[in-house]
N, C-alpha and C positions, 0 to 999 in steps of 0.2 A: 377605270376602264377608258380606252381611247374614245374620243368624241367622233361622231359620224360627220366629217367635213368633206364636201365634194368640190370638184374643180369649179363648177358653175358658181358656187357660193363665193369662192375666193376670187373668181374672175369678176363677178359683180362688184365686190368691194374694191378690187384693184381699178376697175373702170371708173368707179365713183370717185376714188382718190385722185386718179389721173385727170378726170374732168375738172376736179377742184384745184388742179395745179400742184398736187402733192405727189411725192414719190412713194409708191407702195412698199412698206416694210412689214416685217413679221409682227412687230409690236402694234402697229396701226391696224393691220388686218385682224390680229387676234383680239384687239380691243373692240373692233366692230362686230366680230363674230361672237366673242365671248366664250369660245371653245376652240379645240384643235391643238394637236401636238406640234411641236416645233419642226420636226422632220417633215411631216405631211404638208403643213402650211407653207414652209419654205420651198418645198418641191413644186407646189402649185404656183407660187409666186414666180419662180424661175421659168416655169412653163409659160405663164402669162407674159412675162417679159420677152421671151423668145418670140412668141406669136405676135405680140405688139410691135416688136422691132421689125419683124418681117413685113407686117402690114404697113408700117411707116416707110420701109424701104421701097415697097411697091408704089406707094403714093408719091414718093419723091423721085421715082424713076421717070425721066422725060419720055422714054419710049412707051411706057405704059399709058401715058396720056394720049399718044397718037393712035393707040389701038382703037378699033371700032368698038362701039358701045356694047355690042353683043358679045364680042370677044372679052371685053373687060368684065362683063357680067359673068361670062363663063369662067374666067380666071378667078373672079371673086368667089363664085360658087364652089370651084375646086378647092380654093384656099380655105373657105369655111368648112368644107367636108374634111379637109386634112386637120383643121383645128378640132372639129368634132371628134374625129378618130383619135387624135392625140389626147383630147379631154377624156374620152371613154377609157383609153389605155391608162391614163393617169388615175382615173377613178378606180379602175379595176385593180391597179397596183396598190393604190391607197387602201382599198377595201381589203385586199389580201393581207397587206401589212397590218391593217387594223385588226382583222381576225386573228393574225399571228400574235399581235401584241395582246389581244384579249386572252388567247389561249395561254400565252406565257404568264400573263397576269394571274389567271386562274391557278396555273401550276405553282407560281410563286406564292399565291395566297394559301394554297393547300399546304405547301412546304412550310410557310410561316406558321399556319395553325398547328401543323405537326410539331414544328420546333417549339412553339409555345406550350403544347401539351407535354412534350418531353421535358421542357424546362420546369413546368409545374410538377411533373412526376419526380424529377430529380430534386426539386426543392422540398417536396413532401418527404422523399426518402432521406434527404439530408437532415430535415427537422426531426424525423423519427430516429435517425442515428444519433443526432445530438441529444435527444431525450434519453435514448438508451445509454449513451455515454455518461450523461448526468446521473442516471440511476446507478450505473456501475460505479461511478465515482463516490456516490453516497454509500453504496454497499462496501466499497473498499475502505472508506473512512470508518464505517461501523466495525469492519473486521480489524482494522488497526486499533480501534479503541478496545475491542475485546482482547487482542493480543497484549496491549499495554496493561489492561486489568489483570490478565493472567501473569504477566511479568511482575507486576507489583505484588500479587499474591505469593508468587514464588520467592520474591525478595523478603517479604514478611516472614514466610515460613523458614527461610534460611537464617534470618536474624533470630527467630525464636529457637531454632536448633542450636545456634552458636551460644545463646544465653543458657540453654539447658546444659550444654556440654561444659560451659564455664562453671555452672553450679555443681555439676558432677565432679569436675576436677577439684573444686574447693572442698566438697564433701570427702573425696578421697584423701586430700591433704590433711584434713582434720582427723580422719580415721588413722592415718599413719602417725600423726602427732600423738593421738591417744594411745596407740599401740606402744610407741616409744616410751611415753610417760609411764604406762602400766609396767612395761619391762623394767624400767629404771626403779620403780617402786618395789617390785618383786625382788630385784637384785639387792636393793638397799636393805629391805627387811631380812632377806636371807643372810646378808653380811652381819647385820646387827644381831640376829639370833645366834649365828655362829660365834660372834665375839662375846656375847653374853654367856653362852654355854662354856666357852673356853675360860672366861674369867671365873665363873662359878666353880668349874673343875679345879682351877688353880687355887682358889680359896679353900676348897675342901681338902686338897692335898696339903696345903700349908697348915691347915687346922689339925689334920691327922698327924702331921709330923711335930707340930708344936707341943701338943700335950696328949699323951695317951690316956692320962688319968682324967682328963676332962671330957671323957667320952659322952657322958650324958649331956653336958653342955653342948658338946659338938653335935650330938644327935638333934638337940633342940634347934641349934643353929642350922643344921642340915635340913630339918623339917621346915624351918622358916625360909631357908633358901629354896627348898623344893616348892613351897607354896608360892614364893616370889616367882620361881621359874614357871609354875603352873599359871600364875596370873599373867606373866609375860607372854607365855604361849597362848593364853586365852585372848590377850590383847592382840597378839599377832593374828589369831584366828578371826577376831572381829575385823581387823584391818583387811584380811584376805576376803572376808565376806563382803565388806564394802567395795573392795576392788571387783569382786564377782558381780555385785549389783551394777557397778559402773560398766563392767564388761558386757553384762546383759543389755544395759541401756544402749551401749555402743553397738551391740549386735542388732538391736532393734533399729537403730539408726542406719546400720548397714543394709538391713532388709528394706527399709524405706528408700535408701539410695538405689538398691537393686530394682525396687518397684519403679522408681523414677527412671532408671536406665531402661526398664521395659517400656515405660510410657514414651521415652525418647525414641526407642526402637520403632514403636508403633507410629510415632510422629514421623520418623524418618521414612517408614514404608509409605505412609500417606503422602508425604512430600514427594517420594519417588513416583507414586501413582499420579500425583498432580503434574509433575514434570513430564511424565509419559503422555498424559492427556494434552498438556501444552504442546508437546512434540507432534502428537497426532493432529492437533488443531493447526499447528504451523504447516504440517504436510498438506492438510486440506487447503490452507491459504495459498500454499505454493501451487497446488493444482488449479485453484481458482484463478490465480494470477496468470498461470500458463494459458488457461482457456481465454482469459481476457486479452492477453497479449496476442494470441492467435487471431482472435476476432479483430483486434486493433490493427494487425498487419494488413488484413484485407481492406481496411478503410484508411490506409496510410496516406493515400493521395489527397484525401479531404480532411483528415483529422490527425495530422502529423504531431501537433502539440500534445494531443492526448496520449500518443504513443510514448513521448518523452516522459509524461507524468506517470504512466504505468511503469516505465523502466525505473524511475526514481522510487516508486512504491515497492517494486520487486527488490531493489537494492536495500531499502529499509527493512523489508521482511527478512532478507538474508542476514542482515546484521542482527535482527531479533533472534533468528534461528541460531546464529553463532553464540549469542548471549545465553540462550537456553542450553546449548551444548556445554558452554563454559560452566553454567550453574550445575549441570549434571555432573561434570568432572569434579567440581568442588564438593558436591554431595558425596561422590564416591570417595574422595580423599578424606572427608570428615568421617565417613563410615569406617574407613581403615584406621583412623586415629581413635575412634570411639571403641574399637575392639580391645585396646590395651587396658583402660581403667577397670572394667568389670573383672579382669583376672585378679585384681588385688582384693576383691571382696571376700573370698573364702579364707583370707589370712587370719581372721579373729579366732579360728580354732586353735592357733598356736599357744596362747596363754593357758590352755587347758592342761598342758603337761606340768607347768610349775604348780598349778592349783592342785592337781592330784598328788604331786610330790609333797606339798605342804601338808 
């Protein structure tokens, strides 16, 4: 606040300095008074210098010394009155300026307090927004960890599915090999039986032509041959029974393979449900990121770096979504490939025809 300095106070100090032989200056007057603004004290010093110069000019005027003493007193009285009026005008001007300065100072102080309050409010809001941004960053990291866990689970399920499909292919290949081996055995046994029968018939024909008188011997030989034929047929039947047992075992293996295929189908369905859940989770993450980015846009003037981080997280989430879609495409392709092997399972019914013919 401006100090209350009057012209009389400045005049007394200036007269004291002039009496001591010193020239009145602002620094000297201010040092003596201990208060007063530069503008007011400088104005009072100029006014004192003008009045002091006029008084000196009157004293140095030779005509003034020739005036009568009463006229000199009258002139000095008028001069003092003019100085008093000038001092009052200067005091009034200084007081009005002081009051104006005080009003301005109060206004500036109020504005400074309002600016400080606004700055505190802005700082509190910025701190709150920074805390919210930190919380959102932690939540985003948690969501990313969840997405990564889901992705790892999907990868494990895909690997398990590929392993099961490989085992199913190996079982189908073994089944085809057993079918081929069984068909070869049936064909070889049929050829051997046909050759043996042809040989026996040929021997019987030769024996009948060789000796009609040796009928009894031929009959015995025929009986022996018939018994041998029966034994051979019995042996063939035993071989066929063994083959039937192997075929039954293979059918049981086929049923187990079908059960494994059913289990694989159930695993595939569960995997598809897991992928669908991951897609829904990814959609929820995309919505959350869209909401976060909308909030981040409103604070872009103060938190530009966080908007860049959110953009990077959104790109990473889009890559994760593309990976999930690629995994789903691979699952659909594997499902189409899996549809072929089960069609081979009903084939074991084929050997039944040779079995019935035997």
